[in-house]
Steps between C-alpha positions, in 0.01 A plus 500: 500500500838336507637422844843631595629143468369482143667832418825363645465190278441726197820694569695178558367365168596820315848498654554135403332485158472844340789705363367819661684726740264545795682821599387666174146598396283221364162532333239401756149429372202524734148364436155593626162339427141615502169382348466827303766713328394846623652475849821360348520792257470741792760303699739515202480879508575514872789257463642702209530800731721281722727406210341174384460460126168348390577213262171330427138471609356175371238234553670158505337186372377296793520122513157484662248650257251538786741708710417868541693736273826647623717785377874529565710817527875458446729786604877505525778697660879488484618445857771346712354266759621270771289252696381760751423775248309267265305350789413856610406599141266201475335610825464857373341382176268263686386795711467718188274237339285494812478881517407516130239227558661271242439127514869428561865581474598190307877503543807589300758384253850615414737525209797698380451863400440524126357148463159343559435401863478135602 
């Protein structure tokens, strides 16, 4: 999980380099991993109840062919965040992944509403 300092750096980077208004909703993408897709499918349903939109459940190509398989769930939500609220959200999603017995909460990305996330 990102430290609060890393979240602060992210917000500083957005403020300096992206043409986005941080006081308006942005499209926040959140990622979870697991060795099998079934638990991720169930997690997507639970997250949808909380307003997250499931985007994709996929199995990425791994650089190490001998590595165990992994599945990734990508969900997104339009939200306004500041350093404290995003740090708290990351903690909530980390706890959610643990409660759902997923391999990990793998972090987030952000982009403007109506465009692909970065």
